[in-house]
ZAMARGU-4260 file (C-alpha; in steps of 0.2 Angstrom, whole numbers, plus 5000, padded with zeros to 4 digits):
<rodrens>
0) 5565/5475/5578 | 5583/5480/5573 | 5592/5465/5567 | 5611/5463/5570 | 5619/5466/5553
5) 5631/5451/5555 | 5617/5440/5556 | 5608/5448/5542 | 5623/5443/5531 | 5625/5426/5538
10) 5607/5420/5540 | 5605/5426/5522 | 5620/5415/5517 | 5610/5399/5522 | 5596/5403/5510
15) 5607/5406/5495 | 5604/5393/5481 | 5621/5393/5475 | 5637/5382/5474 | 5654/5389/5468
20) 5672/5386/5473 | 5681/5400/5483 | 5696/5399/5471 | 5694/5404/5453 | 5687/5390/5443
25) 5701/5379/5435 | 5704/5379/5416 | 5695/5365/5408 | 5706/5355/5397 | 5701/5353/5379
30) 5701/5334/5380 | 5690/5334/5396 | 5681/5318/5399 | 5663/5316/5395 | 5659/5314/5413
35) 5664/5332/5416 | 5653/5338/5402 | 5639/5329/5409 | 5643/5336/5427 | 5644/5354/5420
40) 5628/5352/5411 | 5619/5346/5427 | 5625/5360/5437 | 5621/5373/5424 | 5603/5366/5423
45) 5602/5365/5442 | 5608/5383/5444 | 5595/5389/5431 | 5581/5380/5441 | 5587/5388/5457
50) 5587/5405/5449 | 5568/5402/5445 | 5565/5397/5463 | 5562/5379/5458 | 5573/5372/5472
55) 5565/5354/5473 | 5567/5352/5454 | 5585/5358/5456 | 5588/5346/5470 | 5581/5331/5460
60) 5592/5336/5445 | 5608/5335/5456 | 5603/5319/5464 | 5601/5311/5447 | 5619/5318/5443
65) 5626/5311/5459 | 5618/5294/5456 | 5627/5294/5439 | 5643/5299/5447 | 5645/5298/5465
70) 5662/5307/5464 | 5655/5323/5457 | 5659/5333/5473 | 5654/5350/5465 | 5637/5343/5463
75) 5636/5337/5481 | 5642/5354/5487 | 5628/5362/5477 | 5616/5349/5483 | 5621/5353/5501
80) 5618/5371/5498 | 5600/5368/5492 | 5597/5357/5507 | 5602/5372/5518 | 5591/5384/5508
85) 5576/5372/5511 | 5580/5370/5529 | 5586/5352/5528 | 5601/5355/5538 | 5606/5337/5543
90) 5605/5332/5525 | 5615/5347/5520 | 5629/5342/5533 | 5629/5324/5526 | 5633/5330/5509
95) 5647/5342/5514 | 5655/5328/5525 | 5654/5316/5510 | 5664/5329/5500 | 5677/5332/5514
100) 5679/5313/5517 | 5682/5309/5499 | 5691/5323/5491 | 5704/5336/5494 | 5705/5350/5498
105) 5686/5352/5498 | 5688/5370/5502 | 5670/5375/5497 | 5662/5361/5507 | 5673/5364/5523
110) 5668/5383/5522 | 5650/5379/5520 | 5650/5366/5534 | 5659/5379/5546 | 5645/5391/5542
115) 5632/5378/5545 | 5640/5375/5562 | 5639/5393/5566 | 5621/5393/5561 | 5617/5379/5572
120) 5627/5385/5588 | 5642/5373/5587 | 5654/5387/5589 | 5669/5377/5595 | 5667/5364/5582
125) 5665/5378/5568 | 5680/5388/5575 | 5691/5372/5574 | 5685/5368/5556 | 5687/5385/5550
130) 5704/5388/5557 | 5710/5371/5550 | 5703/5376/5533 | 5711/5393/5533 | 5728/5386/5539
135) 5728/5376/5523 | 5721/5390/5512 | 5720/5408/5518 | 5708/5411/5503 | 5695/5399/5510
140) 5682/5414/5509 | 5667/5405/5517 | 5678/5398/5531 | 5684/5415/5534 | 5666/5423/5535
145) 5661/5408/5547 | 5676/5411/5558 | 5673/5430/5559 | 5654/5428/5563 | 5658/5416/5577
150) 5670/5427/5585 | 5658/5442/5584 | 5644/5431/5592 | 5655/5425/5606 | 5662/5442/5610
155) 5679/5441/5602 | 5677/5457/5592 | 5696/5461/5591 | 5699/5444/5584 | 5685/5445/5571
160) 5693/5462/5565 | 5709/5452/5561 | 5700/5438/5553 | 5689/5449/5542 | 5702/5462/5539
165) 5711/5450/5528 | 5697/5453/5515 | 5702/5471/5512 | 5719/5466/5505 | 5711/5452/5496
170) 5699/5461/5485 | 5711/5476/5481 | 5726/5465/5477 | 5718/5449/5469 | 5715/5450/5450
175) 5700/5443/5441 | 5689/5438/5455 | 5674/5428/5451 | 5657/5434/5455 | 5655/5422/5470
180) 5672/5428/5477 | 5666/5446/5476 | 5650/5441/5484 | 5657/5431/5498 | 5670/5445/5501
185) 5656/5458/5502 | 5648/5448/5516 | 5664/5447/5526 | 5668/5466/5523 | 5650/5471/5528
190) 5653/5462/5545 | 5670/5471/5547 | 5663/5488/5541 | 5649/5487/5555 | 5662/5482/5568
195) 5674/5495/5564 | 5662/5509/5559 | 5673/5510/5543 | 5665/5522/5530 | 5677/5516/5516
200) 5672/5498/5519 | 5654/5502/5518 | 5656/5511/5502 | 5667/5496/5495 | 5652/5484/5498
205) 5636/5494/5494 | 5641/5508/5482 | 5634/5507/5464 | 5651/5502/5457 | 5656/5492/5472
210) 5658/5473/5476 | 5639/5469/5476 | 5636/5477/5460 | 5651/5469/5452 | 5644/5452/5458
215) 5628/5454/5449 | 5627/5446/5432 | 5641/5434/5435 | 5638/5416/5430 | 5642/5409/5447
220) 5631/5420/5457 | 5612/5420/5457 | 5607/5439/5455 | 5591/5437/5466 | 5602/5432/5482
225) 5615/5446/5478 | 5601/5459/5477 | 5593/5452/5493 | 5609/5453/5503 | 5611/5471/5496
230) 5594/5475/5502 | 5598/5469/5519 | 5613/5480/5520 | 5602/5495/5516 | 5589/5489/5529
235) 5603/5488/5542 | 5605/5507/5539 | 5586/5510/5539 | 5588/5515/5520 | 5570/5507/5517
240) 5568/5515/5500 | 5584/5508/5493 | 5581/5491/5502 | 5564/5489/5495 | 5571/5492/5477
245) 5583/5478/5480 | 5570/5466/5487 | 5558/5470/5473 | 5571/5467/5460 | 5576/5450/5468
250) 5558/5445/5469 | 5556/5449/5450 | 5570/5436/5447 | 5564/5424/5459 | 5547/5425/5467
255) 5552/5412/5480 | 5567/5421/5486 | 5564/5419/5505 | 5578/5431/5510 | 5569/5445/5500
260) 5552/5441/5507 | 5559/5442/5524 | 5568/5458/5519 | 5551/5465/5515 | 5545/5460/5532
265) 5559/5470/5540 | 5554/5486/5530 | 5536/5485/5535 | 5539/5480/5553 | 5551/5496/5554
270) 5536/5506/5547 | 5525/5499/5561 | 5514/5489/5549 | 5514/5473/5560 | 5500/5463/5552
275) 5509/5465/5535 | 5526/5460/5542 | 5519/5445/5550 | 5511/5440/5534 | 5527/5442/5525
280) 5536/5432/5538 | 5524/5418/5536 | 5526/5417/5518 | 5545/5417/5520 | 5545/5403/5532
285) 5533/5393/5521 | 5548/5392/5509 | 5561/5389/5522 | 5554/5385/5540 | 5572/5386/5546
290) 5575/5404/5540 | 5583/5409/5557 | 5582/5428/5556 | 5564/5427/5550 | 5560/5417/5566
295) 5569/5429/5577 | 5559/5444/5569 | 5543/5434/5571 | 5546/5431/5589 | 5551/5449/5593
300) 5535/5455/5585 | 5525/5443/5595 | 5533/5448/5611 | 5530/5467/5607 | 5512/5463/5605
305) 5512/5454/5622 | 5509/5437/5613 | 5522/5429/5625 | 5516/5411/5623 | 5517/5412/5604
310) 5533/5421/5605 | 5541/5408/5616 | 5535/5394/5604 | 5543/5403/5590 | 5559/5405/5600
315) 5559/5386/5603 | 5559/5383/5585 | 5574/5395/5583 | 5583/5388/5597 | 5581/5371/5591
320) 5591/5376/5576 | 5604/5386/5586 | 5603/5383/5605 | 5617/5396/5608 | 5610/5410/5598
325) 5613/5426/5607 | 5599/5435/5597 | 5586/5422/5601 | 5591/5421/5620 | 5591/5440/5621
330) 5573/5440/5614 | 5568/5427/5627 | 5576/5437/5641 | 5566/5452/5635 | 5550/5443/5634
335) 5553/5437/5652 | 5556/5455/5657 | 5541/5461/5648 | 5530/5448/5657 | 5537/5453/5674
340) 5546/5436/5676 | 5562/5442/5684 | 5570/5425/5689 | 5567/5417/5672 | 5575/5432/5664
345) 5590/5431/5675 | 5593/5413/5671 | 5593/5417/5652 | 5605/5431/5656 | 5617/5419/5665
350) 5616/5407/5650 | 5620/5421/5638 | 5636/5425/5648 | 5642/5407/5646 | 5641/5410/5627
355) 5647/5428/5626 | 5656/5433/5643 | 5657/5451/5636 | 5638/5451/5634 | 5638/5468/5626
360) 5628/5461/5611 | 5615/5453/5622 | 5613/5468/5633 | 5610/5478/5617 | 5598/5466/5610
365) 5588/5465/5626 | 5588/5484/5628 | 5582/5486/5611 | 5568/5473/5612 | 5561/5480/5628
370) 5563/5498/5622 | 5552/5493/5607 | 5539/5489/5620 | 5540/5507/5628 | 5550/5501/5643
375) 5563/5515/5640 | 5570/5517/5658 | 5573/5498/5659 | 5580/5498/5641 | 5592/5512/5645
380) 5600/5502/5659 | 5604/5488/5647 | 5609/5499/5633 | 5621/5508/5645 | 5629/5491/5650
385) 5630/5487/5631 | 5641/5502/5627 | 5652/5500/5642 | 5654/5481/5639 | 5659/5483/5620
390) 5665/5501/5615 | 5664/5496/5597 | 5646/5491/5597 | 5640/5506/5587 | 5622/5500/5585
395) 5621/5501/5604 | 5628/5518/5604 | 5614/5524/5592 | 5601/5515/5602 | 5607/5522/5618
400) 5606/5539/5611 | 5589/5537/5603 | 5582/5530/5619 | 5589/5545/5629 | 5580/5556/5617
405) 5564/5547/5620 | 5567/5550/5639 | 5570/5568/5636 | 5588/5567/5640 | 5596/5577/5626
410) 5613/5579/5634 | 5616/5560/5634 | 5608/5558/5617 | 5619/5571/5609 | 5635/5563/5617
415) 5632/5545/5611 | 5623/5550/5595 | 5638/5561/5590 | 5650/5547/5594 | 5640/5534/5584
420) 5638/5546/5569 | 5657/5548/5567 | 5657/5529/5564 | 5640/5526/5556 | 5635/5541/5545
425) 5626/5529/5533 | 5612/5525/5547 | 5598/5536/5540 | 5590/5537/5557 | 5606/5543/5565
430) 5609/5555/5551 | 5592/5562/5551 | 5592/5564/5570 | 5609/5572/5571 | 5603/5585/5557
435) 5587/5589/5567 | 5597/5591/5583 | 5609/5603/5575 | 5594/5613/5570 | 5587/5614/5588
440) 5597/5630/5594 | 5595/5638/5577 | 5577/5636/5573 | 5568/5632/5589 | 5565/5639/5606
445) 5560/5630/5622 | 5547/5637/5633 | 5546/5631/5651 | 5529/5630/5660 | 5526/5623/5678
450) 5525/5605/5672 | 5531/5605/5654 | 5546/5609/5643 | 5539/5614/5626 | 5549/5616/5610
455) 5542/5626/5596 | 5548/5634/5580 | 5555/5652/5582 | 5543/5657/5568 | 5528/5650/5577
460) 5531/5652/5596 | 5525/5671/5597 | 5508/5665/5589 | 5504/5648/5596 | 5515/5648/5612
465) 5502/5655/5624 | 5488/5643/5617 | 5500/5628/5618 | 5506/5631/5635 | 5489/5635/5642
470) 5482/5619/5634 | 5496/5608/5641 | 5493/5615/5659 | 5474/5613/5658 | 5477/5595/5653
475) 5489/5593/5668 | 5475/5599/5680 | 5461/5589/5672 | 5471/5573/5671 | 5479/5574/5689
480) 5462/5576/5696 | 5454/5561/5687 | 5469/5549/5687 | 5475/5554/5705 | 5492/5554/5698
485) 5506/5566/5695 | 5518/5561/5681 | 5537/5564/5682 | 5541/5582/5677 | 5546/5591/5667
490) 5536/5582/5653 | 5545/5586/5636 | 5534/5591/5622 | 5541/5595/5605 | 5530/5603/5592
495) 5536/5604/5574 | 5528/5613/5559 | 5538/5602/5547 | 5530/5584/5545 | 5548/5577/5540
500) 5555/5585/5556 | 5541/5578/5567 | 5544/5560/5559 | 5562/5561/5561 | 5561/5566/5580
505) 5548/5552/5582 | 5555/5537/5573 | 5572/5543/5565 | 5565/5542/5547 | 5553/5552/5537
510) 5536/5547/5531 | 5527/5544/5548 | 5508/5546/5544 | 5503/5552/5562 | 5499/5569/5570
515) 5508/5565/5587 | 5517/5552/5597 | 5521/5549/5615 | 5535/5540/5624 | 5529/5542/5642
520) 5540/5556/5647 | 5540/5566/5631 | 5528/5568/5617 | 5530/5574/5599 | 5517/5584/5590
525) 5514/5592/5573 | 5510/5610/5574 | 5494/5618/5566 | 5504/5624/5551 | 5507/5605/5546
530) 5489/5605/5539 | 5497/5610/5522 | 5504/5593/5521 | 5493/5582/5533 | 5476/5590/5529
535) 5464/5599/5541 | 5465/5593/5559 | 5461/5599/5577 | 5478/5602/5585 | 5471/5604/5602
540) 5463/5586/5602 | 5480/5579/5596 | 5489/5587/5611 | 5475/5580/5623 | 5477/5563/5615
545) 5496/5562/5616 | 5496/5569/5634 | 5483/5556/5639 | 5496/5543/5634 | 5508/5551/5647
550) 5496/5547/5661 | 5492/5529/5655 | 5511/5525/5651 | 5518/5532/5667 | 5505/5525/5679
555) 5507/5507/5670 | 5526/5510/5670 | 5524/5508/5651 | 5517/5491/5652 | 5499/5495/5646
560) 5494/5486/5631 | 5494/5497/5615 | 5476/5495/5611 | 5471/5500/5629 | 5481/5516/5629
565) 5476/5521/5611 | 5458/5518/5615 | 5459/5527/5631 | 5468/5542/5623 | 5455/5542/5610
570) 5441/5542/5623 | 5451/5556/5632 | 5449/5568/5617 | 5430/5569/5622 | 5435/5575/5639
575) 5446/5589/5632 | 5434/5601/5625 | 5415/5600/5619 | 5414/5592/5602 | 5432/5584/5602
580) 5425/5567/5603 | 5426/5557/5586 | 5411/5552/5576 | 5412/5533/5577 | 5395/5527/5572
585) 5397/5524/5553 | 5413/5515/5554 | 5409/5505/5569 | 5392/5500/5562 | 5400/5494/5546
590) 5414/5485/5555 | 5402/5477/5567 | 5392/5470/5553 | 5407/5465/5543 | 5414/5456/5559
595) 5430/5466/5559 | 5429/5471/5578 | 5441/5461/5587 | 5438/5452/5604 | 5447/5458/5619
600) 5460/5444/5619 | 5463/5447/5600 | 5467/5466/5602 | 5485/5463/5607 | 5488/5458/5589
605) 5479/5473/5581 | 5488/5486/5571 | 5474/5495/5563 | 5466/5512/5566 | 5448/5504/5568
610) 5452/5492/5582 | 5466/5502/5591 | 5458/5519/5591 | 5439/5519/5587 | 5434/5502/5594
615) 5446/5504/5608 | 5438/5521/5613 | 5421/5513/5613 | 5427/5499/5624 | 5433/5512/5636
620) 5416/5522/5635 | 5407/5506/5640 | 5419/5503/5654 | 5417/5520/5661 | 5398/5519/5659
625) 5396/5503/5668 | 5411/5503/5681 | 5416/5521/5682 | 5432/5529/5677 | 5441/5523/5693
630) 5441/5506/5685 | 5452/5512/5671 | 5465/5519/5684 | 5465/5503/5694 | 5469/5492/5678
635) 5483/5504/5673 | 5491/5501/5691 | 5489/5482/5688 | 5498/5483/5671 | 5512/5491/5681
640) 5513/5476/5692 | 5515/5465/5676 | 5498/5459/5675 | 5490/5456/5658 | 5473/5462/5651
645) 5463/5446/5656 | 5469/5447/5674 | 5466/5466/5675 | 5448/5463/5668 | 5445/5449/5680
650) 5452/5458/5695 | 5444/5475/5692 | 5429/5472/5682 | 5425/5455/5689 | 5423/5447/5672
655) 5433/5437/5660 | 5437/5444/5643 | 5425/5432/5635 | 5411/5438/5647 | 5416/5456/5643
660) 5414/5452/5625 | 5397/5446/5627 | 5392/5461/5638 | 5399/5474/5626 | 5391/5466/5611
665) 5374/5468/5619 | 5378/5486/5624 | 5385/5489/5606 | 5369/5483/5599 | 5359/5496/5609
670) 5372/5510/5605 | 5371/5507/5586 | 5352/5507/5587 | 5353/5525/5592 | 5362/5529/5575
675) 5347/5521/5566 | 5358/5516/5551 | 5353/5505/5537 | 5360/5487/5538 | 5373/5485/5524
680) 5368/5473/5510 | 5380/5461/5501 | 5381/5469/5484 | 5392/5454/5478 | 5390/5442/5463
685) 5388/5428/5475 | 5374/5436/5484 | 5366/5441/5467 | 5367/5422/5462 | 5359/5417/5478
690) 5345/5429/5477 | 5341/5424/5459 | 5340/5406/5464 | 5328/5410/5477 | 5317/5420/5464
695) 5318/5405/5452 | 5312/5393/5466 | 5298/5405/5471 | 5293/5418/5458 | 5282/5427/5471
700) 5297/5430/5483 | 5296/5449/5483 | 5309/5451/5497 | 5323/5443/5486 | 5317/5453/5471
705) 5319/5469/5481 | 5336/5465/5487 | 5342/5459/5470 | 5336/5475/5462 | 5346/5485/5475
710) 5362/5475/5470 | 5358/5478/5451 | 5356/5496/5454 | 5372/5497/5464 | 5381/5488/5449
715) 5374/5501/5437 | 5361/5490/5429 | 5348/5503/5431 | 5335/5497/5419 | 5336/5479/5425
720) 5335/5485/5443 | 5320/5496/5440 | 5311/5482/5431 | 5314/5470/5445 | 5309/5483/5458
725) 5292/5486/5449 | 5289/5467/5448 | 5292/5466/5467 | 5280/5480/5471 | 5266/5472/5461
730) 5268/5458/5474 | 5271/5468/5489 | 5268/5487/5487 | 5277/5491/5503 | 5293/5482/5499
735) 5306/5494/5505 | 5321/5489/5494 | 5310/5490/5479 | 5303/5507/5484 | 5321/5514/5487
740) 5327/5508/5469 | 5312/5516/5461 | 5315/5532/5471 | 5334/5533/5466 | 5328/5530/5448
745) 5316/5544/5449 | 5328/5556/5457 | 5342/5555/5445 | 5348/5571/5436 | 5342/5564/5419
750) 5324/5560/5425 | 5322/5574/5438 | 5306/5566/5445 | 5310/5572/5462 | 5292/5573/5468
755) 5289/5555/5463 | 5306/5550/5471 | 5301/5558/5487 | 5284/5549/5487 | 5293/5533/5485
760) 5305/5536/5499 | 5290/5541/5510 | 5282/5525/5507 | 5298/5516/5511 | 5299/5525/5528
765) 5280/5522/5532 | 5283/5504/5528 | 5297/5503/5541 | 5313/5509/5532 | 5316/5522/5546
770) 5335/5522/5545 | 5345/5538/5543 | 5350/5535/5525 | 5332/5534/5518 | 5326/5549/5528
775) 5341/5559/5522 | 5338/5555/5504 | 5319/5558/5507 | 5323/5576/5513 | 5335/5579/5498
780) 5321/5574/5486 | 5309/5586/5494 | 5321/5600/5493 | 5324/5597/5475 | 5305/5596/5472
785) 5304/5614/5480 | 5294/5607/5495 | 5305/5616/5508 | 5293/5615/5523 | 5291/5597/5521
790) 5310/5595/5519 | 5313/5605/5535 | 5302/5592/5544 | 5311/5578/5535 | 5328/5585/5540
795) 5324/5586/5558 | 5318/5568/5558 | 5334/5563/5550 | 5343/5572/5564 | 5333/5564/5577
800) 5337/5546/5572 | 5356/5550/5570 | 5360/5567/5579 | 5379/5565/5578 | 5381/5563/5559
805) 5392/5577/5553 | 5398/5572/5536 | 5402/5585/5524 | 5384/5585/5518 | 5373/5583/5533
810) 5355/5588/5540 | 5362/5603/5550 | 5371/5610/5535 | 5356/5609/5524 | 5345/5617/5538
815) 5358/5631/5540 | 5357/5634/5521 | 5338/5634/5521 | 5336/5646/5535 | 5350/5657/5528
820) 5340/5659/5512 | 5325/5663/5522 | 5334/5676/5532 | 5328/5667/5548 | 5343/5670/5559
825) 5336/5663/5575 | 5334/5646/5567 | 5350/5647/5558 | 5359/5650/5574 | 5350/5636/5583
830) 5356/5624/5570 | 5374/5631/5570 | 5375/5629/5589 | 5369/5611/5588 | 5382/5607/5575
835) 5396/5616/5585 | 5393/5605/5600 | 5398/5589/5590 | 5409/5595/5576 | 5427/5598/5582
840) 5435/5604/5566 | 5424/5616/5556 | 5432/5633/5556 | 5421/5643/5545 | 5405/5638/5555
845) 5413/5645/5571 | 5418/5662/5562 | 5400/5663/5555 | 5392/5660/5572 | 5404/5673/5580
850) 5398/5686/5567 | 5380/5683/5573 | 5384/5684/5591 | 5395/5700/5588 | 5380/5708/5579
855) 5369/5703/5594 | 5381/5710/5606 | 5384/5693/5615 | 5403/5696/5618 | 5404/5680/5629
860) 5398/5669/5615 | 5409/5678/5603 | 5424/5674/5614 | 5419/5656/5618 | 5416/5652/5599
865) 5432/5660/5593 | 5442/5652/5607 | 5436/5635/5600 | 5442/5640/5583 | 5460/5643/5589
870) 5462/5624/5589 | 5458/5623/5570 | 5463/5639/5562 | 5476/5647/5573 | 5486/5655/5559
875) 5470/5664/5552 | 5473/5683/5555 | 5454/5687/5554 | 5451/5675/5569 | 5464/5684/5580
880) 5457/5702/5574 | 5440/5697/5580 | 5446/5689/5596 | 5457/5703/5600 | 5443/5716/5598
885) 5431/5705/5609 | 5444/5704/5623 | 5448/5722/5621 | 5429/5727/5623 | 5429/5716/5638
890) 5444/5725/5645 | 5454/5709/5645 | 5470/5718/5640 | 5483/5705/5641 | 5474/5693/5630
895) 5469/5707/5618 | 5487/5712/5617 | 5492/5694/5611 | 5479/5693/5598 | 5483/5710/5590
900) 5502/5704/5591 | 5497/5689/5581 | 5488/5700/5568 | 5504/5710/5566 | 5516/5695/5564
905) 5505/5687/5551 | 5502/5703/5541 | 5520/5707/5542 | 5524/5690/5534 | 5511/5694/5520
910) 5518/5711/5518 | 5535/5704/5515 | 5528/5693/5501 | 5518/5708/5493 | 5526/5724/5499
915) 5514/5739/5500 | 5498/5730/5502 | 5496/5728/5521 | 5504/5743/5529 | 5488/5751/5535
920) 5482/5735/5543 | 5498/5733/5551 | 5497/5750/5558 | 5480/5747/5564 | 5484/5732/5575
925) 5500/5740/5581 | 5490/5754/5587 | 5478/5742/5596 | 5493/5734/5604 | 5499/5751/5610
930) 5482/5754/5618 | 5483/5737/5627 | 5500/5740/5633 | 5496/5757/5640 | 5481/5749/5649
935) 5493/5736/5657 | 5505/5750/5662 | 5518/5745/5650 | 5521/5763/5645 | 5538/5761/5636
940) 5531/5747/5626 | 5515/5757/5622 | 5526/5772/5616 | 5536/5761/5604 | 5521/5752/5597
945) 5512/5768/5594 | 5528/5775/5584 | 5528/5758/5574 | 5510/5761/5570 | 5513/5778/5564
950) 5528/5772/5553 | 5517/5759/5545 | 5503/5771/5543 | 5506/5790/5545 | 5487/5793/5545
955) 5484/5781/5559 | 5473/5791/5571 | 5473/5779/5586 | 5492/5778/5586 | 5494/5797/5585
960) 5482/5800/5599 | 5491/5787/5610 | 5508/5794/5607 | 5502/5812/5611 | 5495/5805/5628
965) 5511/5795/5632 | 5522/5810/5628 | 5513/5822/5640
</rodrens>
């Protein structure tokens, strides 16, 4: 959630454990009374305790001081501040009022009370108190911040500019400001800077030599809270790295600085790490359960996860503190919109207008909230009203422009982002996005297909363009057929070779650890070249996954739960191309036994890869197997009507989520049996202690001995493990755990008793250890013992119990290696073909298989295999050369022309890097291009290409022959 900066400043204020007068401290007379000395000592001690996060102790120290001297109003003011920090707002107000009633001018207490009135929604009362205080003393800094904040909240932005504008002259003309005066002025100026979009004011607050830095280290300001506020300023501009540094430094000074902990929650929430954000919010609220902005962020995140009841309960807490909070009410209105409760939402909007008739702030916050839940069309309506209602609401301009980008409307986006950037160049999302958009016409091209508008980099489009366009349109045909739905067109699809550009286009900041993203009407993708940063990936399956989201989001009007659409798109990968489905068994097996798989009603709060993608896809596999794919489509339509997942399951599947959980767990048990994996054992000290006790109680308990031996072996205590395993085998010679421990011991590189290791694994298998892992280790020991025929049989048995295992070291790869050594090409190819059906990202395997097919003259298989390799290694020139020749030999001249063109482009890049090395090869493929062009009747192109081939290689025979024919 994007918090309003004004509240970032002011909510923070009410967690500051400080108390200092707005005016410079008076000079202490040399003959000051003993009372004053005692009072100063008490406050010094209290401040020291505050800076250590010991709020309760500081509070008790001040209470003791006030009991000694009821007229120590500085102590009372500081005590009131601590009560605010602890969320004890009524008690805080009592202390401020006692100061006001019994002393003059009580400027500090009046200002603090005015801020408290703002925080609790008493805007009229707070305005009156602040104005009265400022009339007596224009330098009542806290009162001025309170008044400006209220004016911003109720839509009187121009008045707020006048109120807060006073700070500019104050900080430049006043000599010898205290640390607290600088800090309070910084808070006021930050509000003003955001309102006016004033770059100079922003610099004045956050630069390294500016007000906040000067406030650090002063006796009257706690550094942790200055740093926390500084961090929030950076967070307001999405400067997460700098913000985190500030929050880290604040927490080093005070581990209980609630504002800094809340700040950390902001950062991780912006990064999409919702569980971590919720954990940080819980911690902050344990310190101060009335930390208002923490409650707002918690409610917003709950709403985004469709946890509407918890979100409303959190909002109830916030509104109990401030019943007139525009932020809280806007989140409540957004929740009603997300839940499809139009009447309730309209009532809240009417209430908002009574607080802020302008309503620009409320419209912005509602639009932002529902936009965060993917309702981009609906969000755009609110955001447009926000910028029209308040022309100086620069955050709304930014959000309106960013949302337009998500909808593929780059004209509107550029207009509003440009205007926002002129006022807000420090917003890192805005800066990054504007920089990227500036590069669009210089570095990218847009290719239009029948249903898509695809942006690709100029250096890549000539190579990947045809494959990308073809895959997009094939996806369209397939999904329209299965979903019986045609999305709004054109669908915008942006593909970036640079991971940073992709991240900026997707979220506005760098560092997004994803391969693609979808917003319903547009998708962002990493191009295949990004493997240099992101590692190897099948870019075709990524395209299919993200386009799958287009159908799920548009059918559901963007109201589908995240887990549902992520799981469905992961399931969709298996529909895109043979072998594109993910290998889930090992991760699901371990998660199932570790009880990490969430129930249906829990998945709304999931934020991890396991539950959202892997478990989600398996849920859809079960649904399709039992109820058919049509049931998926029907549920998407119900989501469009505002129905939640329990209602959709009950209506379409005829089961409640709880009943579904029972059914899928039964199905999952059978599904996991097909993988024949070994049950994980608890290799923990607690389990070891439990097993040892069982052995002490029963010295003949071979089962416990075997299990304990496994734990000892896992812990590296090999000698003890082997001794205990042998003892277990004397009692039970078929004990599987003990046999595996002995086998591992025999099969080490030091002992090299591979035959004995294999013998023990075989005994374990015969005794019932028929899992994949044991069979796999048995086969490896046979290989090391040079018993190749037995190893082949064992590898086939391992394959049979877990046919989809394709880890880096797998039975298929071992069998391929064995048959290659035996020169048994038929069996080698058989294993390769089996592996190709289930492995979606092994490039070399495909090239090796194509070589065999080429040698056998099976052109169809050559083409089929190499085409699947395009989705893994599209920038490999050897692949294009082979594929070009295969197309050429089959007289598919158009495709052959493109493949040879790819070879030329890539070799010319290589030639530029190492001149003189690739000339002959370039000439060879240019001549092939010329031949294809001539066959297609493109004679002028053919003539030019033949000339280029001869220039690259004067001895190129094909080029000369073609040129002679073309010049006849």
